[in-house]
C-alpha positions in Angstrom: -49.3 -1.7 -7.9 -48.9 -4.0 -10.9 -46.3 -6.7 -10.9 -43.5 -6.2 -13.6 -44.5 -9.3 -15.4 -48.2 -8.5 -15.6 -49.8 -7.2 -18.9 -50.7 -3.9 -17.1 -47.0 -3.0 -16.5 -45.4 -0.5 -18.7 -43.2 -2.0 -21.4 -39.5 -1.7 -20.9 -37.6 0.7 -23.0 -35.0 -0.8 -25.4 -31.5 -0.6 -24.0 -29.0 1.5 -25.7 -26.3 -0.9 -24.7 -25.6 -4.1 -26.7 -26.7 -7.2 -25.0 -24.3 -8.8 -22.6 -23.9 -11.9 -24.8 -22.6 -9.6 -27.6 -19.7 -8.3 -25.5 -16.5 -10.3 -25.5 -15.6 -12.1 -22.3 -12.7 -10.4 -20.6 -10.3 -12.7 -18.8 -8.1 -11.5 -16.0 -4.5 -11.4 -17.0 -1.8 -11.7 -14.3 -1.1 -8.0 -14.7 -4.8 -7.2 -14.1 -4.8 -9.3 -10.9 -1.6 -7.7 -9.7 -3.1 -4.2 -10.1 -6.4 -4.9 -8.3 -7.1 -3.6 -4.7 -8.5 -6.5 -2.8 -9.2 -7.0 0.9 -5.9 -8.6 1.6 -4.2 -5.4 0.3 -5.7 -3.1 2.9 -5.6 -2.8 6.7 -9.0 -3.7 8.1 -8.7 -4.3 11.8 -8.1 -1.8 14.6 -5.2 -3.9 15.9 -3.4 -3.6 12.5 -3.8 0.2 12.6 -2.7 0.3 16.2 0.3 -1.8 15.5 1.4 0.6 12.7 0.9 3.7 14.8 2.7 2.0 17.8 5.7 1.3 15.6 6.2 5.1 15.6 7.9 5.5 12.2 6.4 8.1 9.9 7.3 10.3 6.9 5.7 13.7 6.8 4.6 15.4 3.6 3.0 18.7 2.9 -0.6 17.5 3.5 -0.2 13.8 4.4 1.7 11.7 6.8 2.7 8.1 6.0 3.1 5.8 9.0 4.8 2.5 8.2 5.8 -0.8 9.8 7.9 -3.4 7.9 6.1 -6.8 7.7 7.6 -9.8 9.2 8.3 -13.1 7.4 5.1 -15.1 7.2 4.6 -18.8 7.8 3.9 -19.2 4.1 7.4 -17.9 3.2 9.0 -20.1 5.8 7.3 -23.2 4.4 7.7 -22.3 0.7 10.5 -19.8 0.1 10.3 -20.1 -3.6 6.6 -18.9 -3.7 6.1 -15.4 -5.2 5.5 -12.6 -2.7 1.9 -11.9 -3.9 0.8 -15.4 -2.9 2.5 -15.3 0.5 1.1 -11.9 1.5 4.5 -10.2 1.4 3.3 -7.1 -0.4 2.5 -3.7 1.0 -0.9 -3.1 2.6 -2.7 0.2 3.0 -4.9 1.9 5.6 -6.4 5.3 5.3 -7.3 7.8 8.0 -9.2 11.0 6.9 -11.0 12.7 9.8 -14.1 14.8 9.6 -12.4 17.6 11.4 -10.0 18.1 8.5 -12.3 17.5 5.6 -15.9 18.3 6.4 -17.6 17.0 3.3 -17.8 13.3 2.6 -17.3 14.0 -1.1 -13.9 15.5 -0.4 -12.9 12.7 2.0 -13.9 10.0 -0.5 -12.1 11.8 -3.3 -8.9 11.9 -1.3 -9.2 8.2 -0.5 -9.9 7.3 -4.1 -6.8 9.1 -5.3 -4.6 7.6 -2.7 -5.9 4.0 -3.3 -5.4 4.4 -7.0 -1.8 5.5 -6.6 -1.1 2.7 -4.1 -2.7 0.2 -6.5 -0.4 1.2 -9.3 2.8 1.4 -7.2 2.2 -1.6 -4.9 4.6 -3.9 -6.7 7.4 -1.4 -6.3 6.9 -0.8 -2.6 8.6 -2.8 0.1 6.5 -5.2 2.2 5.1 -2.8 4.8 1.9 -2.0 6.5 1.2 1.6 5.6 -1.3 4.1 7.1 -1.7 7.3 5.2 -3.2 10.1 7.4 -4.4 13.6 6.5 -2.7 16.1 8.7 -3.6 19.6 7.3 -7.0 21.2 7.1 -8.1 22.5 3.7 -6.2 20.3 1.3 -6.4 21.4 -2.3 -8.3 18.5 -3.9 -6.7 18.6 -7.3 -6.0 15.0 -8.2 -2.6 15.7 -9.7 -1.3 17.5 -6.6 -2.5 14.7 -4.3 -1.1 12.0 -6.6 2.3 13.8 -6.6 2.3 14.0 -2.8 1.5 10.3 -2.4 4.1 9.3 -5.0 6.7 11.4 -3.2 5.9 9.8 0.1 6.1 6.3 -1.5 9.5 7.2 -3.0 10.8 8.5 0.3 9.6 5.4 2.0 11.4 3.1 -0.4 14.7 5.1 -0.2 14.5 5.2 3.6 14.0 1.4 3.9 16.8 0.8 1.4 19.2 2.9 3.5 18.2 1.0 6.7 18.7 -2.3 5.0 22.2 -1.3 3.8 23.4 -0.2 7.3 23.6 -3.6 8.9 25.6 -5.0 5.9 28.1 -2.2 6.1 28.4 -2.6 9.9 28.8 -6.4 9.4 31.6 -5.8 6.9 33.5 -3.5 9.2 33.1 -5.9 12.1 34.4 -8.7 10.0 37.4 -6.6 8.9 38.0 -5.6 12.6 37.9 -9.3 13.6 40.4 -10.3 10.9 42.8 -7.5 11.9 42.5 -7.9 15.6 44.2 -11.3 15.9 47.1 -10.1 13.8 47.8 -7.2 16.1 47.4 -9.2 19.3 49.6 -12.0 17.9 52.5 -9.5 17.3 52.6 -8.3 20.8 52.9 -11.8 22.4 
């Protein structure tokens, strides 16, 4: 076998693409960085998945189930509260579970994961800071990208509204408790 640089090697065909030096250099804008899907945006360790499943909070859709666990305040935020959430790791993270029993072909499993990751990537800035695990629950999912995207977006919307309702409950309870405390001394003072 001849070495590629030897005179016996076949000449290389001319590339149909312009040379790399002719292409403009693309710089990453803050929006481009915000919409990427890096390693820190996903759940990677078994303990992280177990923690989310152990929290036992989930939202069920037609084909998928979204398990979630709100993230705690990190050391970064305690030290520098003015830092943006993306730098402190206070954004949503995603993990995916798609079993072979439910989707036999790897092509189908990968397509489902790709659609979910893309929708998460686009919606991550709107989501509350949670660890999310999206799990396929039904066998024979229709693999139309629009249907899957609609299901994922519906689950994300339901998650946001559920966490907003939960965050409002303590405030309302605190207000009623404060009103009760203000009224209680006035009533007890009249009887004495």
